[in-house]
N, C-alpha and C positions, 0 to 999 in steps of 0.2 A: 504493500500500500504506500503510494507516494503522497506527500502532502505539499503540493506546490505553493499554496498560499502561505503556509507556515514558513517554508524555505525563503520565500520572498520577504515576509515580515522580518525574519531573523537576519537576513542579509542586509537589512536597512541599518542595523546596529549590531554587527557580529561580536563586538567586544563586550556587550552588556546583555545580549539575549541568548538564551540556551540554544545550542545547535540541535538539529532534529534528532540526532542519536541520543543525546542526553535527555531530551524531552520524552522520547519514546520509552527510555528506561524508567523515567519518573512515572509515566502513565502505567507501566507494568507494575511498578511498586504500589501505585494507588489501587490497582485492582486487588492486590493481595493484602492491602493494609488492614490491620485489625481494628482500626478506628473508622467506623462508618461515616463517610462524608459525602455530600452532594458532588456530582461530577464537576460542577462549575467551580467548586472549591479547589480541585486539583489543577484545573486549567488556569484559574486565577494565580495559583502558586507559580506557574510557569510564565504567564504573560502579564500578570497584574490585572486588577479589576477593569472591566470593560465600561467605558464612559458612555453616557447617553448620547453624546455628540457622535461618537464612533458608530453606535448602533444606527442612528438616524441616517448616516451617510453610507452605511454598508461598505466601509473601506476594507482594505486588504486585511486589517487586523480582525475584523468581524469574520471574514471567510476563514482566516487562519484558526480562530477559536472553534469554528464549526468543524474544521478538519480534526482538531485535537479531540473534540467531543466524540466525533465519529470513530476515531481510532481507539478511544477509551472503551466505547461500546463494543467495538470489534474485538479488542483484546480480551474483554470479559467473556464474550461469547465463545471465543476460541479456547480460553482456559477452562471453560465449563464443560467442554466435550470430553467424553471418555477416551477418545483417540486424540492425543495432543496435536493441535493444529496451529498453536500460536507461533508466529515467526517474528523475531525482533528486527528492528531496522538498525542495522549495524554499519559502522564505517568500514571501509576496506583500505588496507595499506597498499603501498606501492608494489609489494611482492605478491599481492592478491589474497593475502590472509585477512581474516576479519580482525578488526581492532575493537575490543570490548570496553575500552577505557571510558568513553563518554557514556555508553549505555549503562554499564555497571555503576558508574558514579551517580547517575540519575536514579537508578533503581534503589541504591542504598540510601540516597537522600530521602526518598519517599518512605522507606520502611525504618528509618533511623530510630524512631520512638518505639518501634516494635521489635527491634533486633534481639534484645535479651529474651523476649518471649518466643521468637522464632527459634533461637538456639535451644530453648527449653523444649519446645514442641517437636523439634526435629532431632533431638539428642539420640544418639545411637542408631540413627537411620542414615542410609546412603545419601539422602537428600540434604542432611545436615552438613555432611562433608562437601557436597557440591556447592552449597550456598557459601561456605567458607572459601572455597577455591574461587568462586565467582568474585568474591570480595577482593581477591588479589589483583584484579584489574582496576579497582577503584583508585581515585586520587584521594589524598588526605590520610588521616590516621588509620582508618579502617584498612585501606589498601596496604599501608606500610606494615601494620600488624600482621596481616595475612601473608605478606611476602616474607616477613621475618620467620613466621611459623613454618612456612614451606622450606626456607633455606636451612633451618635448624633440624628439620625432620630427618630421621634415618633413611627414608625413601624420598629424599628431596628431589632427585632427578625424575622419578616417576610422577610425583605430585605436580612438579613443574610442567611436565608434558600434558597431564590431565587438565591442568589449569588453562593451558594454551588452547585446549579444545572445548572449553566450557560452553561455547555456543552450541555444541552438538547435543547437550543435555538440557538446555534452557527450557525448551517447551515442556518436557516431562516434569522438570523441577517446579516450574510455575503452576502447572496443572495440579501437582500434589499440594503446593502451598494454597492454591485457591480452594481446593477441596477441604483442607483443614480450616481455612478461614471461614468457609461457608458453614461448616459444622459448629464452629464457635459462635459466630455472629447470629446464626439462625437457631442455635440451641438444638441441633439435630442429634448430638451425642453427648455423653458425659464430659467430653473435652471442654464444654462450656464451663462446667463447674471447676475443672482443673485450672482453666485460664483465670477464673475469678479468684481462686485460692492463691494462685501464683502471684497475681497482681497485689492481692491483699498482703501477702508476706514479703513483697519486695520493698 
């Protein structure tokens, strides 16, 4: 899915507006966030509140917001399917390999407040390790901590290779997170009680 209006809007101020890959990662994080928020809340976090003047003129910003909202709805629908269909919008390096830096940074920014809970929910599961390896692509403290962990691990070389291919498991990881998120938010399983107890004890 391409977002031409968002690309246009971002290109008007590239130094201050999130690029498409970071924004897409942020929206994916919004979908699995454990804090229920209206979709517009997440778009506002990326673009800022939409002014009445902008709405009335239907400028590029308005169309860009509509594209982000559509992408958010699409991502949610694709993560909700039993057969993983979600595909991230990733940057591509000169050598043809995917660069997860921006996407992962946006994703971790969106789930930052839930990170401890996700580590708890995914503890002992393959997805917990995959989430940590995905973090090694992020900028900032989270990325640095993940990279230090990999470097100090007895199987550092193997983990490093798996981390480089994180994009291959993104869809399944996010589908698992969305399923757990739905169980907690909608109270479908006892996980809801575990989540409440964990938060109360933290």
